[in-house]
C-alpha positions as CSV (number, residue, x, y, z in Angstrom):
1,X,97.5,-6.9,-58.6
2,X,96.0,-3.8,-57.0
3,X,96.7,-1.8,-60.2
4,X,94.7,-4.3,-62.3
5,X,91.7,-4.3,-59.9
6,X,91.4,-0.5,-59.7
7,X,90.0,0.0,-63.3
8,X,87.4,-2.7,-62.7
9,X,86.2,-1.1,-59.5
10,X,85.8,2.3,-61.2
11,X,83.9,0.8,-64.1
12,X,81.5,-1.1,-61.8
13,X,80.8,2.1,-59.8
14,X,80.0,4.0,-63.0
15,X,77.7,1.2,-64.1
16,X,75.7,1.3,-60.8
17,X,75.4,5.0,-61.1
18,X,74.0,4.7,-64.6
19,X,71.4,2.2,-63.4
20,X,69.8,4.6,-60.9
21,X,66.8,6.4,-62.2
22,X,66.9,10.2,-62.3
23,X,64.3,11.9,-60.0
24,X,61.2,13.1,-61.8
25,X,61.1,16.9,-62.2
26,X,58.6,18.6,-59.9
27,X,55.3,19.6,-61.6
28,X,54.8,23.3,-61.5
29,X,51.2,24.6,-61.4
30,X,50.7,27.5,-63.8
31,X,50.1,30.8,-62.1
32,X,46.8,32.7,-62.6
33,X,46.9,35.3,-65.3
34,X,45.1,38.6,-65.8
35,X,43.1,39.1,-69.0
36,X,41.4,42.5,-69.1
37,X,39.7,43.0,-65.7
38,X,39.5,39.3,-64.9
39,X,41.8,37.0,-63.0
40,X,41.8,33.5,-64.5
41,X,43.0,30.4,-62.6
42,X,44.0,27.2,-64.5
43,X,41.9,24.2,-63.8
44,X,42.8,22.4,-60.5
45,X,44.7,25.3,-59.1
46,X,45.2,24.7,-55.3
47,X,44.1,28.3,-54.4
48,X,40.6,27.6,-55.7
49,X,40.0,25.3,-52.8
50,X,40.6,28.2,-50.4
51,X,37.9,30.4,-51.9
52,X,34.3,30.2,-50.6
53,X,31.5,31.5,-52.8
54,X,28.2,33.0,-51.6
55,X,25.2,34.0,-53.7
56,X,23.8,37.5,-53.5
57,X,20.3,37.3,-52.2
58,X,17.5,39.9,-52.5
59,X,17.4,42.1,-49.4
60,X,14.0,41.8,-47.6
61,X,14.4,41.7,-43.9
62,X,17.4,41.6,-41.7
63,X,18.0,41.2,-38.0
64,X,20.2,44.0,-36.6
65,X,22.0,43.0,-33.4
66,X,23.2,45.8,-31.1
67,X,25.0,45.6,-27.7
68,X,22.9,46.7,-24.7
69,X,23.1,47.0,-20.9
70,X,20.4,46.9,-18.3
71,X,20.3,49.7,-15.7
72,X,17.8,50.9,-13.1
73,X,14.8,52.9,-14.2
74,X,15.9,56.3,-13.1
75,X,12.3,57.6,-13.1
76,X,11.6,55.1,-10.3
77,X,14.9,55.3,-8.5
78,X,16.0,57.4,-5.5
79,X,19.6,57.8,-4.4
80,X,19.8,59.0,-0.8
81,X,22.7,61.2,0.3
82,X,23.1,63.0,3.7
83,X,21.9,66.6,3.9
84,X,24.0,67.2,7.0
85,X,27.2,65.8,8.4
86,X,26.8,63.2,11.2
87,X,27.5,59.8,12.5
88,X,25.4,56.7,11.8
89,X,23.7,55.6,15.0
90,X,21.2,53.0,13.7
91,X,20.5,51.2,10.3
92,X,16.8,50.3,9.9
93,X,16.8,48.8,6.3
94,X,19.0,46.5,4.3
95,X,19.5,45.3,0.7
96,X,16.5,43.4,-0.6
97,X,14.0,45.0,1.8
98,X,10.7,46.4,0.4
99,X,10.0,49.9,1.7
100,X,7.2,52.4,1.4
101,X,7.4,56.2,1.1
102,X,8.5,57.5,4.5
103,X,10.0,54.3,5.7
104,X,13.0,55.0,8.0
105,X,16.2,53.7,6.5
106,X,18.8,55.0,9.0
107,X,19.3,57.3,11.9
108,X,22.2,59.8,12.2
109,X,23.4,61.9,15.1
110,X,24.1,65.3,13.5
111,X,25.1,68.5,15.4
112,X,24.6,70.4,12.1
113,X,21.0,69.2,12.0
114,X,20.7,70.1,15.6
115,X,21.7,73.7,14.7
116,X,19.0,73.7,12.1
117,X,16.5,72.6,14.7
118,X,17.7,75.3,17.0
119,X,17.2,77.9,14.3
120,X,13.6,76.6,13.8
121,X,12.9,77.0,17.5
122,X,14.3,80.5,17.6
123,X,12.2,81.4,14.5
124,X,9.1,80.1,16.2
125,X,9.8,82.1,19.4
126,X,10.4,85.2,17.3
127,X,7.1,84.6,15.5
128,X,5.2,84.3,18.8
129,X,6.8,87.4,20.2
130,X,5.9,89.5,17.2
131,X,2.3,88.3,17.4
132,X,2.1,89.5,21.0
133,X,3.6,92.8,20.0
134,X,1.1,93.1,17.2
135,X,-1.8,92.4,19.5
136,X,-0.7,95.2,21.9
137,X,-0.2,97.6,19.0
138,X,-3.7,97.0,17.8
139,X,-5.2,97.7,21.3
140,X,-3.2,100.9,21.5
141,X,-4.2,102.0,18.0
142,X,-7.9,101.4,18.9
143,X,-7.4,103.5,22.0
144,X,-5.8,106.3,19.9
145,X,-2.5,106.1,21.6
146,X,-0.3,105.0,18.6
147,X,-0.4,106.1,15.0
148,X,-1.4,103.8,12.1
149,X,2.2,103.9,10.8
150,X,3.5,102.1,14.0
151,X,0.7,99.5,13.7
152,X,1.5,98.8,10.1
153,X,5.2,98.5,10.9
154,X,4.5,95.9,13.6
155,X,2.2,94.0,11.3
156,X,5.0,93.8,8.7
157,X,7.5,92.5,11.3
158,X,5.0,89.9,12.4
159,X,4.5,88.6,8.8
160,X,8.3,88.4,8.3
161,X,8.8,86.5,11.5
162,X,5.9,84.1,10.6
163,X,7.4,83.5,7.2
164,X,10.8,82.7,8.6
165,X,9.3,80.3,11.2
166,X,7.4,78.5,8.5
167,X,10.5,78.2,6.3
168,X,12.6,76.8,9.2
169,X,9.8,74.3,10.1
170,X,9.5,73.1,6.6
171,X,13.3,72.6,6.4
172,X,13.5,70.4,9.5
173,X,10.3,68.6,8.7
174,X,11.8,67.5,5.4
175,X,14.4,65.5,7.3
176,X,12.0,63.9,9.8
177,X,12.0,66.4,12.7
178,X,8.6,67.5,14.1
179,X,9.7,69.6,17.0
180,X,12.4,70.1,19.6
181,X,16.2,69.9,19.3
182,X,17.4,66.3,19.4
183,X,20.0,66.3,16.6
184,X,18.5,63.1,15.2
185,X,18.7,63.1,11.4
186,X,16.4,60.5,9.7
187,X,17.2,59.0,6.3
188,X,13.8,58.0,4.9
189,X,12.6,56.5,1.6
190,X,10.9,59.0,-0.6
191,X,9.4,56.4,-3.0
192,X,8.1,52.8,-2.7
193,X,10.4,50.0,-3.9
194,X,13.2,47.8,-2.9
195,X,16.5,48.7,-1.3
196,X,19.1,47.6,-3.8
197,X,22.2,49.3,-2.4
198,X,23.4,50.2,1.1
199,X,26.8,51.9,1.5
200,X,27.1,52.8,5.2
201,X,28.0,51.0,8.4
202,X,27.2,51.7,12.1
203,X,29.3,54.5,13.5
204,X,30.4,55.7,10.1
205,X,31.0,59.5,9.7
206,X,29.1,60.9,6.7
207,X,29.4,64.4,5.1
208,X,27.2,66.1,2.5
209,X,30.2,67.5,0.6
210,X,31.3,63.9,-0.3
211,X,28.0,63.4,-2.3
212,X,27.9,63.7,-6.1
213,X,28.8,62.0,-9.3
214,X,31.1,59.0,-8.8
215,X,30.3,58.8,-5.1
216,X,28.0,55.9,-4.1
217,X,24.8,56.9,-2.4
218,X,24.1,55.8,1.2
219,X,21.0,54.0,0.0
220,X,19.5,53.3,-3.4
221,X,15.8,52.5,-3.6
222,X,14.2,51.5,-6.8
223,X,11.2,49.8,-8.3
224,X,12.7,46.8,-10.3
225,X,9.5,45.9,-12.0
226,X,10.8,47.9,-15.0
227,X,14.3,48.5,-16.2
228,X,16.0,50.8,-18.6
229,X,18.1,49.5,-21.5
230,X,21.1,51.4,-22.7
231,X,21.9,50.7,-26.4
232,X,24.8,51.8,-28.5
233,X,23.6,52.1,-32.0
234,X,25.7,52.7,-35.1
235,X,25.1,55.7,-37.3
236,X,23.5,53.5,-40.0
237,X,20.8,52.4,-37.5
238,X,19.3,55.9,-37.0
239,X,16.1,54.9,-39.0
240,X,15.7,51.6,-37.1
241,X,16.0,52.7,-33.5
242,X,13.4,55.4,-33.4
243,X,11.3,56.1,-30.3
244,X,8.4,53.6,-30.2
245,X,10.2,50.8,-32.0
246,X,10.0,47.4,-30.4
247,X,12.8,44.8,-30.3
248,X,13.7,41.4,-28.9
249,X,16.1,41.4,-25.9
250,X,18.2,38.3,-25.2
251,X,20.7,37.7,-22.4
252,X,23.4,35.1,-22.3
253,X,22.8,34.3,-18.6
254,X,19.1,33.6,-19.4
255,X,19.5,31.3,-22.3
256,X,16.3,30.4,-24.2
257,X,14.3,33.4,-22.9
258,X,13.4,36.5,-24.9
259,X,12.1,39.8,-23.6
260,X,10.4,42.6,-25.4
261,X,11.8,46.1,-25.2
262,X,10.6,49.4,-26.5
263,X,12.7,52.4,-27.4
264,X,11.6,55.5,-25.4
265,X,14.4,58.0,-26.2
266,X,17.2,58.5,-28.8
267,X,20.0,61.0,-28.5
268,X,20.3,63.8,-31.1
269,X,24.0,63.6,-31.3
270,X,26.8,61.0,-31.9
271,X,29.2,60.2,-29.2
272,X,32.6,61.5,-30.5
273,X,34.5,58.7,-28.7
274,X,32.6,55.6,-29.8
275,X,30.8,57.1,-32.9
276,X,27.6,55.6,-31.7
277,X,24.1,57.0,-30.8
278,X,22.9,56.5,-27.2
279,X,19.5,54.8,-27.2
280,X,17.3,54.4,-24.1
281,X,14.7,51.7,-24.0
282,X,12.3,50.1,-21.4
283,X,11.6,46.5,-20.6
284,X,9.1,45.0,-18.2
285,X,10.5,42.9,-15.4
286,X,7.5,41.6,-13.4
287,X,9.2,38.4,-12.2
288,X,12.5,40.3,-11.5
289,X,14.5,37.9,-13.6
290,X,16.5,40.8,-15.1
291,X,19.2,42.5,-13.0
292,X,20.8,45.8,-13.4
293,X,24.2,45.9,-15.1
294,X,23.4,42.7,-17.1
295,X,24.8,42.7,-20.6
296,X,22.3,41.9,-23.4
297,X,21.7,41.9,-27.1
298,X,19.0,44.0,-28.7
299,X,17.6,42.5,-32.0
300,X,15.8,44.8,-34.3
301,X,14.1,43.9,-37.6
302,X,15.1,46.1,-40.5
303,X,13.3,45.9,-43.8
304,X,14.8,46.8,-47.2
305,X,12.8,47.5,-50.4
306,X,15.8,47.1,-52.8
307,X,19.4,45.8,-52.9
308,X,21.0,42.4,-52.3
309,X,22.6,40.9,-49.2
310,X,26.1,39.4,-49.1
311,X,28.4,38.4,-46.2
312,X,30.4,41.3,-44.7
313,X,33.6,39.3,-45.3
314,X,33.1,39.6,-49.1
315,X,33.3,43.4,-49.1
316,X,36.8,45.0,-49.4
317,X,37.5,48.6,-48.6
318,X,39.6,50.7,-51.0
319,X,40.0,54.2,-49.8
320,X,36.4,55.5,-49.3
321,X,34.9,52.9,-51.7
322,X,33.9,49.2,-51.5
323,X,34.4,46.3,-53.9
324,X,33.7,42.6,-54.2
325,X,35.1,39.8,-56.3
326,X,32.5,38.2,-58.5
327,X,32.9,34.8,-60.2
328,X,32.0,35.2,-63.8
329,X,32.8,31.6,-64.8
330,X,34.4,28.7,-62.9
331,X,37.9,29.8,-62.0
332,X,37.4,33.4,-63.3
333,X,37.0,36.3,-61.0
334,X,36.7,40.1,-61.5
335,X,36.7,42.9,-59.0
336,X,33.6,45.1,-59.0
337,X,32.9,48.4,-57.3
338,X,29.7,48.4,-55.2
339,X,27.7,50.9,-53.2
340,X,26.4,49.9,-49.8
341,X,23.1,51.0,-48.2
342,X,23.7,49.1,-44.9
343,X,26.9,47.8,-43.3
344,X,26.5,45.3,-40.5
345,X,28.9,43.1,-38.6
346,X,27.9,39.9,-40.4
347,X,25.9,41.0,-43.5
348,X,25.8,44.0,-45.8
349,X,23.2,45.3,-48.2
350,X,24.6,46.3,-51.6
351,X,22.5,49.0,-53.2
352,X,24.1,49.0,-56.7
353,X,26.9,47.1,-58.6
354,X,25.7,43.6,-57.9
355,X,22.7,41.5,-59.0
356,X,20.8,38.8,-57.1
357,X,22.2,35.3,-57.8
358,X,25.7,36.4,-58.7
359,X,28.5,34.5,-56.8
360,X,30.9,36.6,-54.7
361,X,34.0,35.4,-52.9
362,X,33.1,35.5,-49.1
363,X,36.2,33.8,-47.6
364,X,39.8,34.7,-48.4
365,X,38.8,37.7,-50.5
366,X,41.9,39.5,-49.4
367,X,44.0,36.5,-50.6
368,X,42.3,36.8,-54.0
369,X,43.0,40.6,-54.1
370,X,46.7,40.0,-53.4
371,X,46.9,37.4,-56.2
372,X,45.1,39.8,-58.5
373,X,47.8,42.5,-57.9
374,X,50.6,40.1,-58.3
375,X,49.2,38.9,-61.7
376,X,48.8,42.5,-62.8
377,X,52.4,43.3,-61.9
378,X,53.7,40.2,-63.8
379,X,51.7,41.3,-66.8
380,X,53.1,44.8,-66.8
381,X,56.8,43.6,-66.4
382,X,57.3,42.3,-70.0
383,X,55.7,45.4,-71.5
384,X,57.9,47.6,-69.5
385,X,61.0,45.6,-70.5
386,X,60.1,45.8,-74.2
387,X,59.6,49.6,-73.9
388,X,63.0,49.9,-72.2
389,X,64.7,47.9,-74.9
390,X,63.2,50.1,-77.7
391,X,64.5,53.2,-76.0
392,X,68.0,51.7,-75.7
393,X,68.1,50.7,-79.3
394,X,67.2,54.2,-80.6
395,X,70.4,56.0,-79.1
396,X,72.6,53.2,-80.5
397,X,71.3,53.7,-84.0
398,X,71.8,57.4,-83.7
399,X,75.4,56.9,-82.6
400,X,76.0,54.6,-85.6
401,X,74.6,57.3,-87.9
402,X,76.9,59.9,-86.4
403,X,79.9,57.6,-86.8
404,X,79.1,57.0,-90.5
405,X,78.9,60.8,-91.1
406,X,82.3,61.3,-89.6
């Protein structure tokens, strides 16, 4: 019984298998091909949806954005360091306080300054002594007791002593001492402004040999009504950021507000580390909204008489040259070498090689360049295979001829 049912089971299984439909073969999209210097895509190719086109526009005016930083106006800033070693005894000014020239900021007890005061006192005593000696010599000379030579020598000594006394007085007067030896060193403001930094505490020991670059000053007094702007300009912006040029200054922390800056100085060399030119500008700050060390953006207007503008993402670099992909017809693209007159972070100005109105690939241009190379390699492969086959057939025919001659 089992032997009779087995053939029926096999036949029914084969019949069910035959009734199932075979899966449809997957549709393959034809690859783009290269014809001459053009890359042609078939209609509906999925990669076409990844390419964004932008029209080249005539270059007229462009906004150039450069990074900037606000710093104190050094022409109106004083950094105060100690001239003598000493200990802080009293602090008379603090951050935010408005001061005038000569305002006392701090008082130090300084033995070194006391020694300078002592030298002043000795010099004044010597000057008084030489003046008395000079008076006696004049009386003796008039009486005919001493020679003129001795009188002249005494006069020279009196002049030297007087000059030394004046020098010593000027030195101590510079640091707030008017007379006597009290070892009190005064730190005073030399300009009017606002105290913006204070880097000392009561009882702190200070030394003049610790002053210099990289060491914070004891006090920083500045006039914040104007600030300097430090701008790092690219080499291509040399003609735009000339002294006297004005620009718009925007700060992220002060959204919606624009300030006007003016270039006052431009370096004559390029920084070898950053390959930028250091620019110094000035901005008015009457309401003191701007603060030192703020990061800002300087926007310059640059005008062009010729050329076209395209997105920077459309330009490809090949060695030392540049190129773009231009759409000649829908689905057809060709690489074209161009020369740039301005290269910015967002837009570039093409001086030659491109006309206004032509469509360039602005997004995924690198993807298109890779596809162009692949299509070129595929086009070269059959030609190389045919050339290799021809070279192979030639030796075989020669060998057949040799065999026949034998």
